[in-house]
LUMLO-374062 format. One record per residue (C-alpha): x, y, z; residue number from 1. Coordinates in steps of 0.001 Angstrom, whole numbers. Layout:
<node><x>X</x><y>Y</y><z>Z</z><seq>NUM</seq></node>
...
This chain:
<node><x>15175</x><y>-25187</y><z>12532</z><seq>1</seq></node>
<node><x>14208</x><y>-26734</y><z>15709</z><seq>2</seq></node>
<node><x>14054</x><y>-24403</y><z>18782</z><seq>3</seq></node>
<node><x>15756</x><y>-25961</y><z>21774</z><seq>4</seq></node>
<node><x>14210</x><y>-25145</y><z>25186</z><seq>5</seq></node>
<node><x>16188</x><y>-24844</y><z>28551</z><seq>6</seq></node>
<node><x>14250</x><y>-28171</y><z>29407</z><seq>7</seq></node>
<node><x>15474</x><y>-29887</y><z>26190</z><seq>8</seq></node>
<node><x>19133</x><y>-28751</y><z>26817</z><seq>9</seq></node>
<node><x>19015</x><y>-30004</y><z>30448</z><seq>10</seq></node>
<node><x>17562</x><y>-33419</y><z>29480</z><seq>11</seq></node>
<node><x>20324</x><y>-33806</y><z>26730</z><seq>12</seq></node>
<node><x>23282</x><y>-32605</y><z>28671</z><seq>13</seq></node>
<node><x>22736</x><y>-33323</y><z>32504</z><seq>14</seq></node>
<node><x>22234</x><y>-36360</y><z>34455</z><seq>15</seq></node>
<node><x>19006</x><y>-36536</y><z>36783</z><seq>16</seq></node>
<node><x>21265</x><y>-35596</y><z>39822</z><seq>17</seq></node>
<node><x>22659</x><y>-32578</y><z>38080</z><seq>18</seq></node>
<node><x>19195</x><y>-31325</y><z>36977</z><seq>19</seq></node>
<node><x>18059</x><y>-31643</y><z>40629</z><seq>20</seq></node>
<node><x>20974</x><y>-29644</y><z>41660</z><seq>21</seq></node>
<node><x>20416</x><y>-27058</y><z>39142</z><seq>22</seq></node>
<node><x>16620</x><y>-26716</y><z>40048</z><seq>23</seq></node>
<node><x>17458</x><y>-26462</y><z>43654</z><seq>24</seq></node>
<node><x>20020</x><y>-23692</y><z>42992</z><seq>25</seq></node>
<node><x>17607</x><y>-21680</y><z>40821</z><seq>26</seq></node>
<node><x>14701</x><y>-22094</y><z>43432</z><seq>27</seq></node>
<node><x>17125</x><y>-20726</y><z>46201</z><seq>28</seq></node>
<node><x>18050</x><y>-17884</y><z>44232</z><seq>29</seq></node>
<node><x>14229</x><y>-17043</y><z>43301</z><seq>30</seq></node>
<node><x>13372</x><y>-17360</y><z>46937</z><seq>31</seq></node>
<node><x>16121</x><y>-14905</y><z>47869</z><seq>32</seq></node>
<node><x>14809</x><y>-12244</y><z>45531</z><seq>33</seq></node>
<node><x>10944</x><y>-13135</y><z>45962</z><seq>34</seq></node>
<node><x>8667</x><y>-10258</y><z>46399</z><seq>35</seq></node>
<node><x>8409</x><y>-6629</y><z>45084</z><seq>36</seq></node>
<node><x>11196</x><y>-5347</y><z>47124</z><seq>37</seq></node>
<node><x>14986</x><y>-5206</y><z>46976</z><seq>38</seq></node>
<node><x>17452</x><y>-7253</y><z>48633</z><seq>39</seq></node>
<node><x>16626</x><y>-6395</y><z>52118</z><seq>40</seq></node>
<node><x>13783</x><y>-7881</y><z>53993</z><seq>41</seq></node>
<node><x>10704</x><y>-5636</y><z>54073</z><seq>42</seq></node>
<node><x>12177</x><y>-3219</y><z>51618</z><seq>43</seq></node>
<node><x>9274</x><y>-3498</y><z>49225</z><seq>44</seq></node>
<node><x>5767</x><y>-2389</y><z>49123</z><seq>45</seq></node>
<node><x>3576</x><y>-3606</y><z>52051</z><seq>46</seq></node>
<node><x>1728</x><y>-6723</y><z>51146</z><seq>47</seq></node>
<node><x>-2011</x><y>-6663</y><z>50888</z><seq>48</seq></node>
<node><x>-2199</x><y>-8682</y><z>54076</z><seq>49</seq></node>
<node><x>-240</x><y>-6189</y><z>55955</z><seq>50</seq></node>
<node><x>-1707</x><y>-4104</y><z>58964</z><seq>51</seq></node>
<node><x>-3611</x><y>-944</y><z>57893</z><seq>52</seq></node>
<node><x>-1465</x><y>2005</y><z>58820</z><seq>53</seq></node>
<node><x>-2883</x><y>4566</y><z>61495</z><seq>54</seq></node>
<node><x>-2286</x><y>8172</y><z>61008</z><seq>55</seq></node>
<node><x>-1230</x><y>10164</y><z>64055</z><seq>56</seq></node>
<node><x>-2016</x><y>13572</y><z>64600</z><seq>57</seq></node>
<node><x>775</x><y>15945</y><z>66478</z><seq>58</seq></node>
<node><x>-1818</x><y>18422</y><z>67816</z><seq>59</seq></node>
<node><x>-2826</x><y>19840</y><z>71229</z><seq>60</seq></node>
<node><x>-5997</x><y>18319</y><z>72757</z><seq>61</seq></node>
<node><x>-8074</x><y>21330</y><z>71648</z><seq>62</seq></node>
<node><x>-6946</x><y>21004</y><z>68057</z><seq>63</seq></node>
<node><x>-7678</x><y>17404</y><z>67822</z><seq>64</seq></node>
<node><x>-11172</x><y>17964</y><z>69357</z><seq>65</seq></node>
<node><x>-11852</x><y>20685</y><z>66968</z><seq>66</seq></node>
<node><x>-10713</x><y>18429</y><z>64003</z><seq>67</seq></node>
<node><x>-12894</x><y>15568</y><z>65288</z><seq>68</seq></node>
<node><x>-15794</x><y>18003</y><z>65681</z><seq>69</seq></node>
<node><x>-15382</x><y>19528</y><z>62291</z><seq>70</seq></node>
<node><x>-15325</x><y>16074</y><z>60791</z><seq>71</seq></node>
<node><x>-18642</x><y>14851</y><z>62589</z><seq>72</seq></node>
<node><x>-20411</x><y>17928</y><z>61378</z><seq>73</seq></node>
<node><x>-19157</x><y>18042</y><z>57838</z><seq>74</seq></node>
<node><x>-17515</x><y>21637</y><z>58442</z><seq>75</seq></node>
<node><x>-15859</x><y>22822</y><z>55220</z><seq>76</seq></node>
<node><x>-12293</x><y>24004</y><z>56400</z><seq>77</seq></node>
<node><x>-11998</x><y>26097</y><z>53140</z><seq>78</seq></node>
<node><x>-14878</x><y>28351</y><z>54205</z><seq>79</seq></node>
<node><x>-13443</x><y>29014</y><z>57622</z><seq>80</seq></node>
<node><x>-9989</x><y>30067</y><z>56239</z><seq>81</seq></node>
<node><x>-9332</x><y>33541</y><z>55517</z><seq>82</seq></node>
<node><x>-8958</x><y>34351</y><z>51742</z><seq>83</seq></node>
């Protein structure tokens, strides 16, 4: 039993114009759903070339200064907290 591929069937049943039309339709559908996301644009995971996200702190100035100081001096937060 010979296995017939899609290419074999297209060569046997379709004219060159019809094959070109089918390939164009397939490429359009693939392009529509290309990527890792859903149907909406930018609904998937960010690309590796995407900008690096920046974290924002919603703190008072004094709290932000303390956090920056503690990070610079490698202060262990757990030692400062009450147990």
